[in-house]
Every structure is written in structure tokens, then in C-alpha cells.
C-alpha positions in Angstrom: 88.9 119.1 108.2 90.0 115.4 108.1 93.6 114.7 108.7 95.4 113.2 105.7 98.9 113.0 107.0 101.6 111.3 104.9 105.0 110.1 105.9 107.5 111.5 103.5 111.3 111.6 103.5 113.4 114.7 102.6 116.8 116.0 103.4 117.7 119.0 105.5 120.9 120.3 107.0 121.6 119.6 110.6 121.3 123.3 111.4 117.7 123.3 110.1 116.9 120.3 112.3 118.4 122.2 115.3 116.2 125.2 114.4 113.0 123.0 114.3 113.9 121.3 117.6 114.5 124.7 119.2 111.2 126.0 118.0 109.3 122.9 119.2 111.0 123.2 122.6 110.5 126.9 123.0 106.8 126.9 122.1 106.1 123.5 123.7 105.1 122.0 120.3 104.5 118.2 120.7 106.8 117.1 117.8 109.2 118.4 115.2 106.8 117.2 112.6 104.1 119.5 114.0 106.5 122.4 114.1 107.2 121.9 110.4 103.4 121.6 109.6 102.9 124.9 111.4 105.6 126.6 109.4 104.2 125.2 106.2 100.7 126.4 107.1 102.1 129.9 107.7 103.8 129.9 104.3 100.6 128.6 102.6 98.3 131.2 104.2 100.1 134.3 105.4 103.6 134.6 103.9 104.6 136.5 100.8 105.7 133.7 98.4 107.6 136.1 96.2 109.6 137.3 99.2 110.5 133.7 100.1 111.0 131.9 96.8 112.0 134.5 94.1 115.6 134.2 92.9 116.2 137.7 94.1 115.3 136.9 97.6 116.0 133.2 98.1 118.0 132.6 101.2 118.9 129.0 101.1 122.4 128.9 102.6 123.0 125.4 101.4 121.9 125.6 97.7 
């Protein structure tokens, strides 16, 4: 599949950034950006969207 990467800007809490950095370091992922893409691919293909995004289950500590 051809790569169609886009540069985007969004806000995250500093603790989220620390989490991404820790994941990238622990699993020897080449960049924070790649770690985020891996997480997004997991959500898109394997995760239960209801469990993540429904109002009953949403776990955003900063919302």
C-alpha cells in the first residue's frame, strides 16, 4: 500500500507524550509518530470501538 502520510497538528497532555515516548523506547520503535500510527492501526482493525469511545466507557482523564 502506498504511504500517504500527512503532517497534522493536535494537542495532547504531557503525560500522553510520556506514554508514547516510553512505548517507542521499550519496543524500539523508530519514532513517536510511528508509535502513534501503530496504536491507530490497532484501534482501526482490532479494538472494540464501543469499549473505547462510548460515553459509558470513555476514559479521557482530561476531558
